[in-house]
C-alpha positions in Angstrom: 161.9 19.0 146.5 161.7 15.9 148.7 164.1 15.7 151.7 165.2 12.2 150.8 166.2 13.2 147.3 168.1 16.2 148.7 170.0 14.1 151.2 170.8 11.4 148.5 172.0 14.1 146.1 174.2 15.7 148.7 175.7 12.3 149.7 176.4 11.5 146.0 178.1 14.9 145.5 180.1 14.5 148.7 181.3 11.0 147.7 182.3 12.1 144.2 184.1 15.1 145.6 186.0 13.0 148.2 186.9 10.4 145.6 188.1 13.1 143.2 190.2 14.8 145.9 191.9 11.5 146.9 192.6 10.7 143.2 194.2 14.1 142.6 196.2 13.9 145.8 197.5 10.4 145.0 198.4 10.9 141.3 199.3 14.5 140.9 201.4 15.4 143.9 203.9 18.2 143.0 202.9 18.3 139.3 205.1 20.4 136.9 203.9 24.0 136.7 204.7 25.6 133.4 205.1 29.4 133.4 201.9 31.3 132.6 201.8 32.5 129.0 199.3 34.3 126.8 198.0 32.5 123.7 196.1 34.8 121.3 193.9 33.2 118.6 191.6 34.8 116.0 188.6 33.1 114.4 186.9 34.1 111.1 183.2 33.1 111.2 181.3 32.1 108.1 179.7 35.3 106.7 175.9 35.7 106.5 174.6 37.1 103.2 171.3 39.0 103.0 170.0 39.9 99.6 167.0 41.9 98.4 165.9 43.2 95.0 167.9 46.5 95.4 170.7 45.6 97.9 173.0 42.9 99.0 174.6 43.0 102.5 177.1 40.6 104.1 177.5 40.3 107.8 181.2 39.5 108.6 182.3 38.4 112.1 185.9 38.1 113.3 186.7 37.1 116.9 190.0 37.3 118.7 190.6 36.0 122.2 193.2 34.9 124.7 193.2 31.1 125.4 196.4 31.3 127.6 196.7 31.7 131.3 198.3 35.1 131.3 197.0 38.4 130.1 198.0 39.4 126.5 199.1 43.0 125.9 199.1 45.5 123.0 197.0 43.4 120.6 196.5 44.8 117.0 194.0 43.2 114.7 193.9 44.0 111.0 191.0 43.1 108.8 191.4 44.0 105.1 188.7 43.6 102.4 189.3 43.7 98.6 189.5 47.2 97.1 186.2 49.0 96.4 184.5 47.1 99.2 181.9 49.3 100.8 181.8 49.0 104.6 178.3 50.0 105.7 178.5 49.4 109.4 181.1 48.4 112.0 181.0 47.5 115.8 183.3 46.1 118.5 182.1 44.2 121.5 184.0 42.6 124.4 183.0 39.4 126.2 183.6 41.3 129.5 180.8 43.8 128.5 180.8 47.5 129.0 183.5 47.3 131.7 186.0 46.8 128.9 184.6 49.6 126.6 187.8 51.7 126.9 190.0 48.7 126.4 189.7 48.7 122.6 189.5 51.3 119.9 189.7 51.6 116.1 192.9 52.9 114.5 193.2 55.0 111.4 193.2 52.8 108.3 192.4 52.5 104.6 188.7 52.7 103.4 188.7 48.9 102.8 190.4 48.0 106.0 189.7 48.0 109.8 192.5 48.0 112.3 191.6 47.5 116.0 193.8 48.1 118.9 193.2 46.2 122.1 195.1 47.3 125.2 194.9 43.9 126.9 193.0 40.6 126.9 192.6 38.6 130.1 192.6 34.8 130.0 189.4 33.5 128.3 188.5 37.1 127.3 187.6 37.8 123.7 186.6 40.7 121.4 184.1 40.4 118.5 184.4 42.6 115.5 181.2 42.8 113.3 181.4 44.4 109.9 178.6 44.9 107.4 179.9 45.0 103.8 178.3 45.5 100.4 179.1 42.1 98.9 180.5 38.7 99.7 184.1 37.9 99.3 186.4 35.0 100.4 189.5 37.2 99.8 189.5 38.5 103.4 192.9 39.2 104.8 193.1 39.0 108.6 196.3 39.2 110.7 197.0 40.0 114.4 199.9 40.4 116.7 200.6 41.2 120.4 203.5 42.0 122.6 204.6 38.3 122.9 204.3 37.4 119.2 201.9 36.8 116.4 198.3 35.6 116.9 197.3 32.3 115.2 194.1 31.6 113.3 192.1 28.9 114.9 188.9 28.2 116.9 188.3 30.0 120.2 186.4 27.0 121.5 189.5 24.8 121.4 192.0 25.4 124.1 195.7 24.5 123.5 196.7 21.0 124.6 199.4 20.4 127.1 202.3 18.4 125.9 202.9 15.4 128.2 205.5 13.5 126.3 208.5 14.8 128.1 207.1 15.2 131.6 208.1 11.8 132.9 206.0 9.3 135.0 204.1 12.0 136.9 202.6 13.3 133.6 201.2 9.8 132.8 199.7 9.6 136.3 198.2 13.1 135.9 196.7 11.9 132.6 195.1 8.9 134.4 193.8 11.1 137.2 192.3 13.5 134.6 190.6 10.6 132.9 189.1 9.3 136.1 187.9 12.8 137.1 186.5 13.2 133.6 184.3 10.2 134.2 183.2 11.2 137.7 182.5 14.9 137.3 179.7 14.6 134.7 177.8 12.4 137.2 178.2 15.1 139.9 177.2 17.9 137.5 174.2 16.0 136.3 173.0 15.3 139.9 173.5 19.0 140.9 171.8 20.2 137.8 168.8 17.9 138.4 168.5 19.1 142.1 168.8 22.8 141.3 166.3 22.7 138.4 168.7 22.9 135.4 170.9 25.6 134.0 169.9 29.2 133.4 170.2 30.9 130.0 168.6 33.8 128.2 167.9 31.6 125.1 166.3 28.7 127.1 164.1 31.1 129.1 163.0 32.9 125.9 162.3 29.5 124.2 160.0 28.4 127.0 158.2 31.7 127.0 157.8 31.8 123.2 156.5 28.2 123.1 154.0 28.9 125.8 152.6 31.8 123.7 154.4 34.7 125.4 155.7 36.0 122.1 156.1 39.7 123.0 158.1 38.9 126.2 160.3 36.4 124.3 160.9 38.9 121.5 162.1 41.6 123.9 164.4 39.2 125.7 166.0 37.9 122.5 166.4 41.4 120.9 168.0 42.7 124.1 170.5 39.8 124.1 171.2 40.3 120.4 172.0 44.0 120.8 174.0 43.6 124.0 176.1 40.5 123.5 175.3 39.2 120.0 173.5 35.9 119.3 174.1 32.3 118.4 172.2 30.4 115.8 169.7 29.3 118.4 168.8 32.8 119.4 168.5 33.8 115.7 166.2 30.8 115.0 164.0 31.6 118.1 163.8 35.3 117.2 162.8 34.3 113.7 159.8 32.3 115.1 158.9 35.4 117.2 158.8 37.5 114.1 156.8 34.9 112.1 154.2 34.6 114.9 154.0 38.4 115.0 153.3 38.6 111.3 156.7 39.8 110.1 157.3 37.0 107.6 160.1 38.8 105.8 162.2 39.2 108.9 161.5 35.6 109.9 162.8 34.3 106.6 166.0 36.3 107.0 166.6 35.2 110.6 166.0 31.5 109.7 168.5 31.8 106.9 171.0 33.6 109.1 170.6 30.9 111.8 171.5 28.2 109.3 174.4 30.1 107.8 175.8 31.0 111.3 175.3 27.5 112.6 178.4 26.1 114.5 179.9 22.7 113.8 181.4 21.9 117.2 180.7 18.7 119.0 178.2 20.2 121.4 176.2 22.2 118.9 176.1 20.2 115.6 174.8 21.6 112.4 171.9 19.1 112.3 170.6 20.3 115.6 170.2 24.0 114.6 168.8 23.0 111.2 166.3 20.8 112.9 165.2 23.7 115.1 164.9 26.0 112.1 162.8 23.4 110.3 160.6 23.0 113.4 160.1 26.8 113.6 159.2 26.9 109.9 156.7 24.2 110.4 155.0 26.2 113.2 155.0 29.3 111.0 153.4 27.4 108.2 150.8 25.7 110.4 149.8 29.0 112.0 149.3 30.5 108.5 147.1 27.5 107.5 149.7 25.9 105.1 149.3 22.4 106.4 151.2 20.8 103.5 154.4 22.8 104.1 154.0 22.5 107.9 154.0 18.7 107.6 157.0 18.7 105.2 159.1 21.0 107.5 158.1 18.9 110.5 159.4 15.7 108.9 162.6 17.5 107.8 163.2 18.4 111.5 162.5 14.8 112.5 165.0 13.4 110.0 167.7 15.8 111.2 167.3 15.3 114.9 164.2 13.3 116.1 165.4 13.3 119.8 165.6 17.1 120.0 162.3 17.5 118.1 160.5 15.3 120.6 161.7 17.6 123.4 160.7 20.7 121.5 157.1 19.3 121.0 156.9 18.4 124.6 157.3 22.0 125.8 155.6 23.8 122.8 151.9 24.5 122.6 152.5 25.2 118.9 154.3 21.8 118.4 151.5 20.0 120.2 149.0 21.7 117.9 150.8 20.4 114.8 151.0 16.8 116.0 147.4 16.8 117.1 146.2 18.7 114.0 148.0 16.8 111.3 147.8 13.0 110.7 151.0 10.9 110.9 152.7 12.3 114.0 151.4 9.9 116.6 154.9 9.1 118.0 155.3 12.8 118.9 152.0 13.0 120.8 152.2 13.3 124.6 150.9 10.4 126.5 147.9 11.1 128.6 148.4 10.3 132.3 
């Protein structure tokens, strides 16, 4: 890293920090401080259905977490399936990892029901319940309560908003300060991210290794993440490509399908993005198998869904570069020679 760039970056960060500090001091002196309170929310994810000639399995995921600023106590979560539903497998995981292993347990319940007791949930802590059942149903009954009241169904990614209508002039000033900081902080974070080489994540590291041909290493990393913490659609899609390039076509197909079914719809991870990644991975799989027609079709599907993301993928992927150099019509995706 050049010393001039480092000094400039440090000065930019310092300037933004000072400006933000002055803004907060000026507009939010002695702000109202509401009493801390827990806020427990449970979220029912879209189930993933896996079918074969002899068996049908449905992967159900229910999450419950505390979005408040005070620990929630004595949480009980009930998940009830229709009668005669066969529960094949069941697991509980905590966002705090193994340190919270003794914090939750299963209570005695009916054959078609799971009841989970959670001693406490710290702010921003969540518990994920994964249940494998015999068939799909939309008649799933979920309820939860804790020492301070009943849990609400919602999205764990959306924190509760603070009501400012009755807080007087200071509340309006605080809102203005929050808006100004909201504009300044992304600039600072972008600068720091650029100077430190970007953010770290298991999925991003595995992606880079996979697309540089280190398939076995990427597979181990993704499978370890899946078994220890669970996986998002992106990890499932990348693991699917690992399986495809290793010759396990059946597992690859199921993982690609699971990635699309499990795809989130929030602002920062839109459905089109994950579907574009899956289409890109399918294109690579087909190209490596020699099916150029399907590879071309899948590549164009990815381009229609999210061309900007596809260009980034091709830039860092030896497989993507092989496709654009080996099939006519992809000139705009080729890397310019320096």
